[in-house]
C-alpha positions as CSV (number, residue, x, y, z in Angstrom):
1,M,31.1,-5.9,13.3
2,G,32.3,-2.9,11.3
3,T,30.5,0.4,10.9
4,P,27.7,0.1,8.3
5,D,28.3,1.9,5.0
6,L,25.0,3.8,5.0
7,P,25.6,5.8,1.8
8,R,26.3,2.5,-0.1
9,A,23.2,1.0,1.5
10,A,21.1,4.0,0.4
11,E,22.3,3.6,-3.1
12,R,21.4,-0.1,-3.1
13,I,17.9,0.6,-1.9
14,A,17.5,3.3,-4.6
15,R,18.5,0.8,-7.3
16,L,16.1,-1.8,-5.9
17,T,13.2,0.6,-5.9
18,A,14.0,1.8,-9.4
19,S,13.4,-1.8,-10.7
20,A,10.5,-2.8,-8.4
21,T,7.7,-4.6,-10.1
22,D,6.4,-6.7,-7.1
23,V,5.8,-5.4,-3.6
24,V,6.8,-8.6,-1.7
25,T,10.0,-9.0,-3.8
26,L,10.9,-5.4,-3.0
27,W,10.3,-5.8,0.7
28,R,12.4,-8.9,0.8
29,A,15.3,-7.3,-1.1
30,A,15.1,-4.1,1.0
31,S,15.1,-6.2,4.2
32,D,18.5,-7.7,3.2
33,V,20.0,-4.3,2.8
34,L,18.5,-3.0,6.1
35,A,19.9,-6.0,8.0
36,G,23.4,-4.6,7.4
37,A,22.6,-0.9,7.6
38,V,20.4,-0.7,10.6
39,P,20.7,-3.7,12.9
40,H,17.4,-4.8,14.4
41,F,15.6,-7.7,16.1
42,G,13.6,-10.2,14.0
43,A,12.3,-9.3,10.6
44,P,11.1,-5.9,9.5
45,C,7.4,-5.2,9.4
46,W,6.4,-3.7,6.0
47,Y,3.1,-2.1,5.3
48,T,1.3,-0.6,2.3
49,T,-1.2,2.2,3.0
50,D,-3.8,4.0,1.0
51,P,-2.6,7.6,0.5
52,A,-6.2,8.8,0.4
53,S,-7.0,7.6,3.9
54,L,-3.6,6.5,5.5
55,L,-5.3,3.1,6.3
56,I,-3.3,-0.1,6.1
57,T,-3.8,-2.2,3.0
58,S,-1.2,-4.9,3.5
59,H,1.3,-6.2,6.0
60,Y,4.3,-8.3,5.2
61,N,6.7,-10.1,7.6
62,P,8.2,-13.4,6.5
63,E,7.9,-14.6,10.1
64,M,4.2,-13.7,10.3
65,A,2.0,-14.7,7.4
66,V,-1.2,-13.4,9.0
67,F,-1.6,-10.2,11.0
68,P,-3.7,-11.0,14.1
69,A,-7.1,-9.3,14.2
70,E,-6.8,-8.1,17.7
71,W,-3.6,-6.1,16.9
72,L,-5.5,-4.4,14.1
73,A,-8.2,-3.6,16.6
74,D,-5.6,-2.0,18.9
75,E,-4.2,-0.1,16.0
76,Y,-7.5,1.6,15.2
77,Y,-9.4,1.5,18.5
78,G,-6.8,1.4,21.3
79,D,-5.3,4.3,23.2
80,D,-1.6,4.3,22.4
81,V,1.2,6.0,20.4
82,N,3.4,5.2,17.5
83,K,0.5,4.1,15.3
84,V,1.1,3.9,11.5
85,A,-1.4,6.7,10.7
86,D,-0.1,9.0,13.4
87,V,3.5,8.6,12.2
88,A,2.4,9.1,8.6
89,R,0.7,12.4,9.6
90,S,3.8,13.6,11.6
91,P,6.1,16.2,10.0
92,S,9.2,14.0,10.4
93,G,7.6,10.7,9.3
94,L,9.7,8.8,11.8
95,S,9.0,8.0,15.5
96,T,10.0,5.6,18.2
97,L,8.1,4.5,21.3
98,H,10.8,5.8,23.6
99,D,10.7,9.3,21.9
100,A,6.9,9.4,21.8
101,L,6.7,8.7,25.6
102,G,9.5,10.8,26.8
103,G,12.0,8.0,27.2
104,D,9.8,5.8,29.4
105,P,7.5,3.6,27.3
106,T,6.3,1.4,30.2
107,S,2.8,2.9,30.1
108,S,2.3,1.8,26.5
109,P,0.3,-1.5,25.8
110,R,2.3,-1.6,22.5
111,W,5.6,-1.7,24.4
112,R,4.3,-4.4,26.7
113,Q,3.4,-6.5,23.7
114,N,6.8,-6.0,22.2
115,R,8.5,-7.0,25.5
116,E,6.5,-10.3,25.5
117,M,8.1,-11.1,22.1
118,G,11.6,-10.1,23.3
119,A,11.8,-6.6,21.9
120,D,12.1,-3.3,23.7
121,Q,12.5,-0.5,21.1
122,E,10.1,0.1,18.2
123,L,10.7,2.5,15.3
124,V,8.0,3.3,12.7
125,L,9.0,5.0,9.4
126,A,6.4,6.5,7.0
127,L,7.2,5.7,3.4
128,R,6.4,9.1,2.0
129,T,7.1,10.4,-1.6
130,R,8.6,13.7,-2.3
131,T,5.2,15.0,-3.1
132,G,3.8,14.0,0.3
133,E,1.9,10.8,-0.5
134,V,2.3,8.0,2.0
135,W,2.3,4.6,0.3
136,G,3.5,2.5,3.3
137,A,5.4,2.2,6.5
138,L,8.2,0.2,8.0
139,G,8.5,-1.1,11.6
140,L,11.9,-2.0,13.1
141,Y,12.6,-3.5,16.6
142,R,15.5,-3.9,19.0
143,E,16.1,-6.0,22.1
144,P,16.3,-4.4,25.6
145,D,20.1,-4.5,25.7
146,R,20.7,-2.8,22.4
147,P,21.5,0.9,21.9
148,R,18.9,3.3,20.7
149,F,18.4,4.1,17.1
150,D,21.0,6.8,16.6
151,P,20.8,10.0,14.5
152,A,22.8,8.5,11.6
153,E,20.5,5.6,11.4
154,R,17.4,7.8,11.5
155,A,18.8,10.1,8.8
156,F,19.5,7.1,6.6
157,L,16.0,5.8,7.0
158,T,14.5,9.2,6.3
159,A,16.6,9.5,3.2
160,V,15.6,6.1,1.7
161,A,11.9,6.5,2.7
162,P,11.0,8.4,-0.6
163,H,12.7,5.7,-2.7
164,L,10.8,2.9,-0.8
165,A,7.5,4.8,-1.3
166,E,8.0,5.2,-5.0
167,G,9.0,1.5,-5.2
168,A,5.8,0.5,-3.5
169,R,3.7,2.8,-5.6
170,R,5.1,1.5,-8.9
171,A,5.0,-2.1,-7.8
172,L,1.3,-1.7,-6.9
173,L,0.6,-0.1,-10.3
174,V,2.4,-2.8,-12.3
175,G,0.8,-5.5,-10.2
176,E,-2.7,-4.2,-10.9
177,A,-2.0,-3.9,-14.6
178,T,-0.5,-7.4,-15.0
179,D,-3.2,-9.0,-12.8
180,P,-6.4,-7.1,-13.8
181,D,-9.7,-7.9,-12.0
182,S,-12.2,-5.6,-13.8
183,P,-12.8,-4.0,-17.2
184,E,-11.6,-0.6,-15.7
185,A,-8.2,-2.1,-14.7
186,P,-5.1,-0.3,-15.9
187,G,-3.3,-1.4,-19.0
188,L,0.4,-2.0,-19.3
189,L,2.7,-1.2,-22.2
190,V,6.5,-2.1,-22.2
191,L,8.7,-0.1,-24.5
192,G,12.2,-1.0,-25.5
193,A,15.2,1.2,-26.0
194,G,14.1,2.1,-29.5
195,W,10.5,2.9,-28.4
196,E,9.3,-0.4,-29.9
197,V,6.4,-2.2,-28.1
198,E,7.9,-5.3,-26.5
199,S,4.8,-6.4,-24.7
200,A,1.4,-5.2,-23.8
201,S,-1.7,-6.3,-21.8
202,P,-4.9,-6.8,-23.6
203,E,-6.6,-3.9,-21.8
204,V,-4.0,-1.3,-22.8
205,W,-5.0,-1.1,-26.5
206,R,-8.5,0.1,-25.5
207,W,-7.1,2.9,-23.5
208,L,-4.5,3.9,-26.1
209,A,-7.2,4.0,-28.9
210,G,-8.9,6.8,-27.0
211,L,-5.8,9.1,-26.8
212,P,-5.2,11.8,-29.3
213,D,-2.6,11.7,-32.2
214,G,-2.1,8.0,-32.0
215,D,-2.7,5.5,-34.8
216,A,-2.9,1.8,-33.9
217,G,-3.0,0.8,-37.6
218,T,0.4,2.3,-38.4
219,G,1.8,1.5,-34.9
220,R,2.3,5.2,-34.0
221,L,2.0,5.7,-30.3
222,P,0.3,8.7,-28.8
223,S,2.7,11.5,-28.0
224,A,1.6,11.5,-24.4
225,V,2.9,7.9,-24.0
226,L,6.3,8.8,-25.5
227,S,6.5,11.9,-23.3
228,V,5.9,9.9,-20.1
229,A,8.3,7.2,-21.1
230,G,11.0,9.8,-21.8
231,A,10.4,11.5,-18.4
232,A,10.8,8.1,-16.7
233,L,14.1,7.4,-18.5
234,R,15.4,10.8,-17.6
235,S,14.6,10.3,-13.9
236,A,16.5,6.9,-14.0
237,E,19.7,8.8,-15.1
238,R,19.7,10.8,-11.8
239,P,20.7,8.8,-8.7
240,D,18.6,11.0,-6.5
241,R,15.5,10.5,-8.6
242,A,15.9,6.8,-9.5
243,G,12.6,4.9,-9.3
244,T,10.5,8.0,-9.6
245,V,7.2,7.4,-11.4
246,A,6.5,9.9,-14.1
247,V,2.8,10.9,-14.3
248,A,0.7,12.7,-17.0
249,R,-3.0,13.5,-17.2
250,V,-4.4,13.4,-20.7
251,L,-7.9,14.3,-22.1
252,A,-9.1,11.4,-24.3
253,R,-11.1,11.8,-27.5
254,D,-14.4,11.0,-25.7
255,G,-13.9,13.8,-23.2
256,T,-12.8,11.7,-20.2
257,W,-9.4,12.0,-18.5
258,V,-6.8,9.3,-18.5
259,V,-3.7,9.0,-16.3
260,L,-0.4,7.7,-17.7
261,H,2.4,6.4,-15.3
262,G,5.9,5.8,-16.6
263,A,8.5,3.7,-14.8
264,T,11.8,2.3,-15.9
265,L,12.5,-1.5,-15.8
266,L,16.2,-1.9,-15.1
267,T,17.7,-5.1,-16.6
268,T,21.2,-6.3,-17.6
269,G,20.7,-4.8,-21.0
270,E,19.2,-1.6,-22.3
271,P,16.7,0.1,-19.9
272,R,13.0,-0.4,-20.7
273,V,10.0,1.6,-19.7
274,A,6.7,0.4,-18.4
275,V,3.8,2.7,-19.2
276,I,0.6,2.1,-17.2
277,V,-2.6,3.6,-18.5
278,E,-5.7,4.0,-16.3
279,P,-8.8,6.1,-16.1
280,A,-8.5,9.2,-13.9
281,H,-10.7,8.8,-10.9
282,P,-10.9,10.2,-7.4
283,A,-9.5,8.3,-4.4
284,R,-11.3,4.9,-4.4
285,I,-12.5,5.4,-0.9
286,Q,-14.7,8.4,-1.9
287,P,-17.2,6.7,-4.2
288,L,-17.2,3.7,-1.9
289,L,-18.3,5.9,1.1
290,M,-21.2,7.2,-1.0
291,S,-22.4,3.9,-2.2
292,A,-21.9,1.9,1.1
293,Y,-23.4,4.4,3.5
294,G,-25.4,6.8,1.3
295,L,-23.2,9.8,2.2
296,T,-23.6,13.1,0.4
297,E,-20.7,14.6,-1.4
298,R,-20.0,17.0,1.4
299,E,-20.3,14.3,4.0
300,R,-17.9,12.2,2.0
301,D,-15.4,15.1,1.9
302,V,-15.7,15.5,5.7
303,T,-15.2,11.8,6.2
304,R,-12.1,11.7,4.0
305,L,-10.5,14.5,6.0
306,V,-11.4,12.7,9.3
307,L,-9.5,9.7,8.0
308,L,-6.5,11.8,7.3
309,G,-6.6,13.1,10.9
310,A,-7.8,16.7,10.3
311,S,-9.4,18.6,13.2
312,T,-12.7,20.4,13.0
313,A,-11.0,23.7,12.4
314,Q,-8.8,22.2,9.7
315,I,-11.8,20.6,8.0
316,A,-13.7,23.9,8.2
317,A,-10.8,25.8,6.6
318,G,-10.3,23.2,3.9
319,L,-13.9,23.1,2.9
320,V,-14.6,26.8,3.5
321,V,-17.4,26.2,5.9
322,S,-18.0,27.0,9.5
323,P,-17.0,24.6,12.3
324,H,-20.7,24.3,13.2
325,T,-21.4,23.1,9.7
326,V,-18.6,20.5,10.0
327,Q,-20.2,19.2,13.3
328,Q,-23.6,18.9,11.6
329,H,-22.1,16.9,8.8
330,L,-20.2,14.7,11.3
331,K,-23.4,14.1,13.2
332,S,-25.1,12.9,10.0
333,V,-22.1,10.7,9.1
334,F,-22.1,9.1,12.5
335,D,-25.8,8.3,12.2
336,K,-25.4,6.8,8.7
337,T,-22.4,4.7,9.6
338,G,-23.7,3.7,13.1
339,V,-20.8,5.1,15.1
340,R,-20.5,7.7,17.9
341,S,-16.9,9.1,17.6
342,R,-14.2,9.9,15.0
343,R,-12.2,6.9,16.2
344,D,-15.1,4.6,15.8
345,L,-15.7,6.0,12.3
346,V,-12.1,5.3,11.3
347,G,-12.3,1.8,12.8
348,R,-15.6,1.1,11.1
349,I,-14.3,2.1,7.7
350,F,-11.1,0.1,8.1
351,F,-12.7,-3.1,9.2
352,A,-15.5,-2.8,6.6
353,H,-13.3,-1.9,3.6
354,Y,-9.6,-2.2,4.3
355,E,-9.2,-5.3,6.5
356,P,-10.7,-7.5,3.6
357,R,-8.0,-6.0,1.4
358,L,-5.3,-6.8,3.9
359,R,-6.5,-10.4,4.3
360,D,-6.7,-10.7,0.5
361,N,-3.1,-9.5,0.2
362,E,-2.0,-12.0,2.8
363,D,-3.5,-14.7,0.5
364,R,-1.9,-13.1,-2.5
365,A,1.6,-13.1,-0.9
366,V,1.3,-16.8,-0.2
367,R,0.1,-17.5,-3.8
368,A,2.8,-15.3,-5.4
369,R,0.2,-12.9,-6.8
370,P,0.7,-9.1,-7.0
371,L,-0.6,-7.2,-4.0
372,R,-3.4,-4.7,-4.3
373,G,-3.7,-1.2,-2.9
374,G,-6.7,0.8,-1.8
375,P,-10.0,-0.4,-0.2
376,C,-11.7,-3.6,-1.2
377,P,-14.6,-2.6,-3.5
378,G,-17.2,-4.8,-1.9
379,R,-20.9,-5.0,-2.9
380,H,-22.7,-3.0,-0.2
381,R,-26.2,-1.8,0.4
382,R,-26.8,1.8,1.3
383,G,-27.2,2.4,5.0
384,R,-25.4,1.3,8.1
385,A,-22.3,-0.7,7.8
386,R,-22.7,-4.5,7.6
387,A,-19.3,-5.2,9.2
388,E,-19.1,-4.9,12.9
389,P,-15.9,-3.9,14.6
390,P,-14.4,-6.1,17.4
391,P,-16.4,-6.0,20.6
392,V,-15.3,-3.5,23.3
393,D,-13.7,-4.8,26.5
394,P,-15.4,-2.7,29.2
395,Q,-12.4,-3.1,31.5
396,R,-9.8,-1.9,28.9
397,G,-12.0,0.6,27.0
398,S,-10.7,-0.8,23.7
399,P,-11.8,-3.7,21.5
400,A,-11.5,-7.0,23.2
401,R,-8.9,-9.5,21.9
402,N,-11.4,-11.6,20.0
403,R,-9.4,-14.1,18.0
404,S,-12.4,-15.1,15.9
405,T,-12.5,-11.6,14.3
406,S,-11.2,-12.1,10.7
407,A,-11.8,-11.0,7.2
408,R,-14.7,-13.4,6.9
409,N,-16.7,-11.2,9.3
410,T,-16.6,-8.4,6.8
411,P,-18.8,-7.7,3.8
412,G,-18.2,-9.8,0.6
413,C,-15.9,-8.2,-2.0
414,S,-16.2,-8.8,-5.7
415,T,-12.4,-8.8,-6.3
416,C,-10.8,-10.3,-3.2
417,T,-9.7,-13.9,-3.5
418,Q,-11.0,-14.8,0.0
419,C,-14.6,-13.6,-0.8
420,P,-17.3,-15.9,-2.2
421,Q,-17.9,-13.5,-5.1
422,S,-14.3,-13.6,-6.1
423,A,-13.9,-12.5,-9.7
424,T,-12.0,-14.5,-12.3
425,V,-8.5,-13.1,-12.8
426,T,-7.0,-12.7,-16.2
427,S,-4.0,-14.9,-15.7
428,R,-2.7,-14.3,-19.2
429,A,-1.6,-10.8,-18.3
430,R,0.5,-11.9,-15.3
431,G,3.5,-12.8,-17.5
432,I,4.1,-9.4,-19.0
433,V,6.4,-8.1,-16.3
434,A,8.2,-11.5,-16.0
435,A,8.9,-11.3,-19.8
436,A,9.7,-7.6,-19.7
437,T,12.3,-7.9,-17.0
438,T,14.3,-10.5,-19.0
439,E,16.0,-10.0,-22.3
440,P,13.5,-10.0,-25.2
441,R,13.7,-12.9,-27.7
442,S,15.5,-12.0,-30.9
443,G,13.4,-11.1,-33.8
444,T,10.3,-10.3,-31.7
445,S,8.9,-7.0,-30.7
446,R,5.6,-7.8,-28.9
447,S,6.2,-11.4,-27.7
448,W,5.8,-12.5,-24.1
449,R,5.2,-15.7,-22.3
450,P,3.0,-16.4,-19.3
451,C,4.8,-17.1,-16.0
452,R,3.6,-19.9,-13.9
453,N,3.4,-18.9,-10.2
454,S,3.6,-21.4,-7.4
455,V,0.4,-21.7,-5.5
456,G,0.6,-22.2,-1.7
457,A,-2.0,-23.5,0.7
458,R,-4.5,-21.1,2.1
459,I,-3.9,-20.0,5.6
460,S,-6.8,-19.4,8.1
461,P,-6.2,-16.2,10.0
462,T,-8.0,-17.6,13.0
463,R,-5.8,-20.7,13.0
464,A,-2.7,-18.7,12.6
465,V,-3.6,-16.3,15.5
466,R,-4.2,-19.3,17.8
467,S,-0.8,-20.7,17.0
468,L,1.0,-17.5,17.7
469,R,2.1,-16.6,21.3
470,I,4.3,-13.6,20.7
471,R,4.3,-10.7,18.3
472,H,6.7,-10.8,15.4
473,G,8.6,-13.7,16.9
474,P,11.9,-14.6,15.2
475,S,11.1,-18.2,14.4
476,V,7.4,-18.8,13.8
477,A,6.6,-21.6,11.4
478,W,3.4,-21.3,9.6
479,L,3.3,-24.1,7.0
């Protein structure tokens, strides 16, 4: 095998992310490039994360349709290194098990699990944008007889991480706009090379009507929309900025703030621009914490910083309060959420609000529906959490490997497809990107046709866990 052409591989990934409109499709295409650039064992493990909390929102591996619940418990309750959130918080954004443990990973439960499946080395890469937001992570593995990940490979992965992060970010945005699940869902507008509207979701016109200096009657778009679209096109002309999402915050006529995202859609013809319009809101986890547990605004701020891994001193400095005040807030947060430590708090929030999202995204991947980001906005009562974390094994000091733990043990969610209260999805909007990424029909400016996605059978997480004996095995059949 010849030496991999890493610059060419980096260019291919940049082009892939510049046209990403679906997370799973992006991961599949990027996996093909990585196979030749950075040799590894089995299939890559792709994750999306919530930048506001660094908690996992989805996992994709073609050889593992369902991520076992006990591995999630180890990720958030176990004593180990090389966890996704830890790597995301690190300055380099890249870590291997061997490096984290001084070259001898034998003391790591994670390493022993990897050996059971035939792997020895594990590399975790944070997918971090140039502005510092972490939208996902990548896990790569190698067999015991393979050489370590060398400096050139690490430099390559570090260089493509911002592109992959931007690709995941834009794919999540486009997915939510084309498959809305609430009246507050983003709207999507696709503009052609001449700034004409080629396609639009029903929700976008409501958002555009509230922006200044636009006129729906004459077809004049608000200047903010054209500005964001122009910025997206300019970024596409620069190889080092390809795929970057342009962002603008605009004050609407009614006094509320609206956020515009511009992203290019590269096709065989002239480039197009997708403009996503959504209400400006704080990180989704913040109002969820207040409604689910009755936290005050200050307790919510403290909890958010705990999720991001901040120490007591860092929280105190960030909120301009004393360390003693931080401890008092934490004591109140622990009481309201029913936990006794920071680790338990992170685990409680993950299993109550993020594991349902991860399970829903597993179902969405099978059904060829866009993946979702952020926590699952379930309907909760104020007070202690209704979802219990996995039971603790007294001998291990970490949650027991309870195979029955699944998304169905968590509170119901109004938007997840696996929950009884699942909301009806506006299927008509799903075809916008499918139509936008193909050449427009002649003589039309706003035409689009619905795409018909194949629907796969639902997979029971518990059944899948029982059928799996090794982690990330190279030939696991699920259907």
